[in-house]
MIRO-981954 format. One record per residue: residue in one letter; x negated, y negated, z negated of N, C-alpha, C, CB in turn. Coordinates in steps of 0.1 Angstrom, whole numbers, padded with zeros to 4 digits, always signed. Glycine has a CB too. Layout:
<sites>
AXYZXYZXYZXYZ...
</sites>
This chain:
<sites>
M-3060-2645-3032-3058-2632-3024-3070-2630-3015-3045-2633-3016K-3075-2618-3015-3087-2616-3006-3083-2605-2996-3098-2611-3015H-3089-2608-2984-3088-2598-2973-3099-2603-2963-3074-2596-2967N-3111-2598-2964-3122-2603-2956-3125-2617-2959-3119-2600-2941N-3115-2626-2958-3117-2640-2961-3107-2643-2972-3114-2649-2948T-3109-2655-2978-3100-2659-2989-3090-2669-2984-3108-2664-3001L-3077-2666-2987-3067-2676-2984-3066-2686-2995-3053-2669-2982N-3072-2697-2993-3073-2707-3004-3066-2720-3002-3088-2709-3007N-3059-2721-2991-3052-2733-2989-3037-2730-2991-3054-2739-2974I-3032-2735-3002-3018-2732-3005-3011-2746-3007-3016-2724-3018K-3000-2748-3000-2992-2760-3001-2979-2757-3007-2991-2768-2987I-2975-2764-3017-2962-2762-3023-2953-2774-3021-2963-2758-3039V-2942-2773-3015-2933-2784-3013-2919-2781-3018-2932-2788-2998H-2911-2791-3022-2897-2789-3026-2889-2795-3015-2894-2797-3039S-2877-2788-3013-2868-2791-3002-2854-2788-3007-2872-2784-2989E-2844-2794-2999-2830-2791-3002-2826-2778-2996-2822-2803-2997I-2831-2767-3002-2828-2754-2997-2822-2746-3009-2840-2746-2991I-2816-2735-3006-2810-2727-3017-2820-2717-3023-2798-2720-3012R-2827-2710-3014-2837-2700-3018-2851-2704-3015-2833-2686-3011P-2861-2699-3023-2875-2702-3020-2879-2695-3007-2884-2698-3032R-2890-2700-3001-2894-2694-2988-2910-2695-2988-2888-2702-2976L-2916-2684-2983-2930-2683-2981-2932-2683-2966-2936-2671-2988E-2942-2691-2961-2946-2691-2947-2961-2691-2946-2940-2703-2940L-2966-2681-2939-2981-2681-2937-2984-2689-2924-2986-2667-2937K-2991-2699-2925-2994-2708-2914-3009-2706-2910-2991-2723-2917P-3013-2710-2898-3028-2709-2895-3037-2717-2905-3030-2715-2881W-3032-2727-2912-3040-2734-2921-3039-2729-2935-3035-2749-2921G-3029-2720-2938-3028-2714-2952-3014-2710-2955-3033-2724-2962L-3010-2710-2968-2997-2705-2972-2989-2717-2976-2999-2696-2984L-2977-2718-2970-2967-2728-2974-2956-2722-2982-2961-2735-2961I-2954-2728-2994-2943-2723-3003-2933-2734-3004-2949-2719-3017V-2921-2731-2999-2910-2741-3000-2901-2737-3011-2903-2742-2986L-2899-2746-3021-2891-2743-3032-2878-2752-3032-2899-2745-3045P-2867-2747-3037-2856-2756-3040-2859-2767-3049-2843-2748-3045Q-2852-2778-3049-2856-2790-3057-2857-2787-3071-2845-2801-3054N-2848-2779-3077-2848-2776-3091-2858-2766-3096-2834-2772-3095Y-2866-2760-3087-2876-2750-3091-2889-2757-3096-2879-2741-3080D-2895-2751-3106-2908-2756-3111-2919-2751-3102-2910-2751-3126K-2930-2758-3101-2941-2754-3092-2947-2741-3097-2952-2765-3092N-2947-2738-3109-2952-2725-3114-2945-2713-3108-2951-2725-3129Y-2933-2715-3104-2925-2704-3098-2933-2699-3085-2911-2708-3095A-2939-2708-3078-2947-2705-3066-2957-2694-3068-2954-2718-3060Y-2964-2694-3080-2974-2684-3083-2967-2671-3086-2982-2689-3094K-2955-2671-3091-2948-2658-3093-2944-2652-3080-2935-2661-3102L-2940-2661-3070-2937-2656-3057-2949-2650-3050-2932-2668-3048I-2961-2656-3052-2973-2651-3046-2976-2637-3051-2985-2660-3049R-2975-2635-3064-2977-2622-3070-2967-2612-3065-2977-2623-3086K-2954-2616-3065-2943-2607-3061-2945-2603-3046-2930-2614-3063H-2949-2612-3038-2950-2609-3023-2964-2607-3018-2943-2620-3016E-2973-2603-3027-2987-2602-3023-2989-2593-3011-2995-2598-3034K-2982-2581-3011-2983-2572-3000-2978-2578-2987-2974-2559-3003W-2967-2585-2987-2962-2592-2975-2972-2602-2970-2949-2599-2978I-2978-2610-2979-2988-2620-2976-3000-2614-2969-2992-2628-2989R-3005-2603-2975-3016-2596-2969-3013-2591-2955-3020-2584-2978K-3002-2586-2953-2998-2581-2940-2997-2593-2930-2984-2574-2940K-2991-2604-2934-2990-2615-2925-3004-2622-2923-2981-2626-2932Y-3013-2621-2933-3026-2626-2931-3034-2618-2920-3034-2626-2944I-3032-2605-2920-3039-2597-2910-3033-2600-2896-3036-2582-2913L-3020-2602-2895-3013-2606-2883-3018-2620-2878-2998-2606-2885L-3020-2629-2887-3024-2642-2884-3039-2642-2879-3024-2651-2897T-3047-2634-2885-3061-2632-2881-3061-2627-2866-3069-2623-2890R-3053-2617-2863-3052-2612-2849-3047-2623-2840-3042-2600-2849A-3037-2631-2844-3032-2642-2835-3043-2652-2833-3020-2648-2842I-3051-2655-2842-3062-2665-2841-3072-2659-2830-3069-2668-2854E-3075-2647-2831-3084-2640-2821-3078-2641-2807-3087-2626-2825L-3065-2638-2806-3058-2638-2793-3057-2652-2787-3044-2633-2795S-3056-2662-2796-3054-2676-2791-3066-2681-2784-3051-2685-2803R-3078-2675-2787-3090-2680-2780-3090-2678-2765-3102-2673-2786N-3082-2668-2760-3082-2664-2746-3069-2668-2739-3085-2649-2745I-3061-2675-2745-3048-2679-2739-3049-2690-2729-3038-2683-2750E-3042-2688-2718-3041-2699-2709-3028-2706-2710-3043-2694-2694I-3028-2719-2711-3016-2727-2713-3009-2729-2699-3019-2740-2720I-2996-2727-2698-2989-2730-2686-2984-2745-2688-2976-2721-2685N-2985-2752-2677-2981-2766-2678-2969-2768-2668-2992-2776-2674R-2958-2763-2672-2946-2763-2664-2940-2777-2664-2935-2753-2670P-2936-2783-2652-2930-2796-2652-2917-2796-2660-2926-2800-2637F-2915-2807-2667-2904-2808-2677-2890-2805-2670-2904-2822-2683N-2888-2811-2659-2875-2808-2652-2873-2793-2649-2873-2817-2640E-2883-2787-2645-2883-2773-2642-2880-2765-2655-2896-2768-2635F-2887-2769-2666-2885-2763-2679-2870-2764-2683-2894-2769-2689K-2865-2776-2683-2851-2778-2687-2841-2769-2679-2847-2793-2685Y-2843-2769-2666-2835-2761-2657-2836-2746-2661-2839-2763-2642T-2848-2741-2663-2850-2727-2667-2843-2724-2680-2865-2724-2667V-2845-2732-2690-2839-2730-2703-2824-2729-2701-2842-2741-2713R-2818-2738-2694-2803-2738-2692-2798-2726-2685-2799-2751-2684K-2806-2722-2675-2802-2709-2667-2803-2697-2676-2811-2708-2655L-2814-2696-2684-2816-2685-2693-2805-2684-2703-2829-2685-2700I-2801-2695-2709-2790-2695-2719-2777-2691-2713-2789-2709-2725E-2775-2696-2701-2762-2692-2693-2762-2677-2691-2762-2700-2680E-2773-2672-2686-2775-2657-2683-2773-2649-2696-2788-2654-2677Y-2780-2652-2707-2780-2644-2719-2767-2646-2727-2791-2649-2728S-2760-2657-2726-2748-2659-2733-2737-2650-2726-2743-2674-2733K-2737-2649-2713-2728-2640-2706-2731-2626-2709-2729-2642-2690E-2744-2622-2709-2748-2608-2712-2744-2604-2726-2764-2607-2711L-2745-2613-2736-2742-2610-2750-2727-2613-2753-2751-2618-2759G-2720-2619-2744-2706-2622-2747-2704-2633-2757-2699-2610-2751V-2712-2643-2757-2711-2654-2767-2710-2667-2760-2724-2654-2777K-2706-2677-2767-2704-2691-2762-2714-2700-2769-2690-2696-2763V-2722-2706-2761-2731-2717-2766-2724-2730-2765-2745-2717-2758N-2724-2737-2776-2717-2750-2776-2725-2761-2768-2715-2755-2790K-2737-2764-2773-2746-2774-2766-2760-2769-2766-2745-2788-2774I-2767-2775-2756-2782-2771-2755-2790-2784-2757-2784-2764-2741Y-2799-2784-2765-2808-2795-2767-2822-2791-2765-2807-2801-2782I-2830-2800-2759-2844-2798-2758-2851-2810-2764-2848-2796-2742R-2859-2807-2774-2865-2819-2782-2877-2814-2788-2855-2825-2792N-2885-2824-2794-2897-2820-2802-2892-2814-2815-2906-2833-2804M-2898-2803-2818-2896-2797-2831-2909-2795-2838-2888-2783-2829S-2910-2797-2851-2923-2797-2857-2927-2783-2861-2922-2805-2870T-2918-2773-2864-2923-2760-2869-2917-2748-2862-2919-2759-2883K-2908-2750-2852-2902-2738-2846-2902-2739-2831-2887-2737-2851W-2901-2728-2825-2900-2728-2810-2886-2731-2806-2904-2714-2804A-2876-2727-2814-2862-2730-2810-2854-2727-2823-2857-2720-2799S-2841-2731-2822-2832-2728-2833-2818-2727-2828-2833-2739-2844C-2809-2721-2836-2795-2720-2833-2787-2724-2845-2791-2705-2829S-2778-2734-2843-2770-2739-2854-2758-2731-2856-2767-2754-2852T-2752-2733-2868-2739-2726-2871-2728-2731-2861-2735-2728-2885K-2729-2742-2855-2720-2747-2846-2721-2741-2831-2720-2763-2845G-2732-2733-2830-2734-2727-2817-2743-2735-2808-2721-2724-2810N-2750-2745-2813-2759-2753-2805-2773-2746-2805-2760-2767-2811I-2779-2746-2794-2793-2740-2793-2802-2752-2789-2794-2729-2782T-2813-2753-2797-2823-2763-2795-2836-2756-2792-2824-2772-2808V-2842-2760-2781-2855-2755-2777-2866-2765-2778-2854-2749-2763N-2877-2762-2784-2888-2771-2786-2894-2775-2772-2899-2765-2795K-2897-2787-2770-2903-2792-2757-2916-2785-2755-2905-2807-2758A-2923-2781-2766-2936-2774-2765-2935-2761-2758-2943-2773-2778A-2923-2755-2758-2921-2742-2752-2923-2742-2737-2907-2737-2755R-2924-2754-2731-2927-2755-2717-2941-2750-2713-2925-2769-2712F-2950-2749-2723-2963-2744-2722-2965-2729-2723-2973-2751-2732L-2953-2722-2725-2953-2708-2727-2952-2701-2713-2942-2703-2737P-2957-2689-2712-2954-2681-2700-2940-2677-2700-2964-2668-2699D-2935-2673-2688-2921-2670-2686-2916-2659-2696-2919-2664-2672E-2923-2648-2698-2918-2638-2707-2915-2643-2721-2928-2626-2708L-2924-2652-2726-2922-2657-2740-2911-2667-2740-2935-2664-2745L-2909-2675-2729-2898-2684-2729-2885-2677-2729-2899-2694-2716K-2884-2666-2721-2872-2658-2720-2869-2652-2734-2874-2646-2710Y-2880-2647-2741-2878-2641-2754-2873-2651-2764-2892-2636-2759I-2878-2663-2765-2873-2672-2775-2858-2677-2772-2882-2685-2776V-2855-2678-2759-2841-2681-2756-2832-2670-2760-2840-2685-2741Y-2836-2658-2756-2828-2646-2760-2826-2645-2775-2834-2633-2754H-2837-2647-2782-2838-2646-2797-2827-2656-2803-2852-2650-2802E-2827-2668-2798-2817-2678-2803-2803-2675-2799-2821-2692-2799T-2801-2670-2787-2788-2666-2783-2782-2654-2791-2788-2662-2768C-2791-2645-2795-2787-2634-2804-2782-2639-2818-2799-2624-2806H-2787-2650-2822-2783-2656-2835-2768-2660-2834-2792-2668-2839L-2762-2661-2823-2748-2663-2822-2740-2651-2826-2744-2668-2808L-2746-2639-2825-2740-2627-2830-2744-2623-2844-2744-2615-2820E-2756-2626-2847-2762-2623-2861-2771-2634-2866-2769-2609-2861R-2767-2641-2876-2774-2653-2881-2787-2650-2887-2765-2660-2891R-2788-2639-2894-2800-2636-2902-2810-2626-2894-2796-2629-2915H-2822-2626-2898-2832-2617-2892-2831-2604-2900-2847-2623-2893N-2821-2597-2898-2819-2584-2904-2820-2572-2894-2805-2583-2912M-2817-2560-2898-2818-2549-2889-2809-2550-2877-2815-2535-2897R-2797-2555-2879-2788-2556-2868-2794-2566-2858-2774-2561-2873F-2799-2577-2863-2805-2587-2854-2816-2581-2846-2810-2599-2862W-2826-2574-2852-2837-2569-2845-2834-2558-2836-2848-2564-2855S-2823-2550-2839-2818-2540-2829-2813-2547-2817-2808-2531-2836L-2806-2558-2818-2801-2566-2806-2813-2570-2798-2793-2578-2811I-2823-2576-2805-2835-2580-2798-2842-2569-2790-2845-2587-2808A-2843-2557-2797-2850-2546-2792-2844-2540-2779-2852-2535-2802K-2831-2542-2778-2824-2537-2766-2830-2544-2753-2809-2540-2766K-2833-2557-2754-2838-2564-2742-2853-2565-2743-2832-2578-2741F-2859-2566-2755-2873-2568-2756-2878-2558-2767-2876-2583-2761P-2880-2545-2762-2885-2535-2772-2899-2538-2777-2885-2521-2765N-2906-2547-2770-2920-2551-2774-2919-2564-2782-2929-2553-2762Y-2908-2567-2789-2907-2580-2796-2918-2582-2806-2893-2580-2803R-2923-2572-2812-2934-2575-2822-2946-2581-2815-2938-2562-2830E-2949-2575-2804-2961-2581-2796-2958-2595-2791-2964-2572-2783L-2945-2598-2788-2941-2611-2783-2942-2621-2795-2927-2611-2778E-2938-2617-2807-2939-2625-2819-2954-2629-2822-2932-2618-2831L-2962-2619-2820-2977-2621-2822-2982-2631-2811-2985-2608-2821A-2978-2629-2799-2982-2638-2788-2977-2653-2791-2976-2634-2775L-2964-2654-2796-2959-2667-2799-2968-2674-2810-2944-2666-2804L-2972-2666-2820-2980-2672-2830-2994-2676-2825-2983-2661-2842A-2999-2668-2815-3012-2671-2809-3010-2684-2801-3017-2660-2800Y-2999-2686-2794-2997-2698-2786-2995-2710-2796-2984-2697-2777Q-2988-2708-2807-2987-2718-2817-3000-2723-2822-2978-2714-2829I-3009-2714-2824-3023-2718-2829-3030-2725-2818-3030-2705-2833K-3029-2720-2805-3036-2726-2794-3031-2741-2792-3034-2718-2781L-3018-2742-2792-3012-2756-2790-3016-2765-2801-2997-2755-2788K-3016-2760-2813-3020-2769-2825-3034-2773-2823-3018-2761-2838H-3043-2764-2819-3057-2767-2816-3058-2778-2806-3065-2754-2812M-3049-2778-2796-3049-2788-2785-3041-2800-2789-3044-2781-2772N-3036-2801-2801-3028-2812-2806-3015-2814-2798-3036-2825-2805I-3009-2803-2795-2996-2803-2788-2986-2799-2799-2995-2793-2776A-2974-2805-2798-2964-2806-2809-2958-2794-2816-2954-2814-2805I-2964-2784-2819-2958-2774-2828-2968-2771-2838-2954-2761-2820K-2964-2771-2851-2973-2770-2862-2973-2756-2868-2969-2780-2873
</sites>
């Protein structure tokens, strides 16, 4: 695929998932296939989703540029934990949902996650984010208690509180790139 530069780093992995997944990372394209899929299927996915890949590549290029001027916040860990818990408490009341448990741990690929059991996990690396982005990722995960998938309903929930969510998603990608460059734990 060409767009000013060539995306030539493609990694194909198999995992215990149901559906194939494409992820554009700062280092290249990650293709995650279910265990029973042949590697050749990955190239069919690339052809099928070439327009999406191009769009994400442009976004990634913008995030790389933004990452050069980012200042990392170094929030004390206890303050970070307290802030996360307070935000989850506030947003769960606002959305009328119940969070089961809150975990803060190292995560290799995500800023946060929400399990089907109602547990919210926040990546320890999120302590380096500015307040607005920390609020956004906590709200994002709390919204998953109302809508599991990233569909139109989910994004309309997000847009009610964060109408600039696309800019925030770009900023999160820029921080991910910056932290990876600094060898801090989000890949």
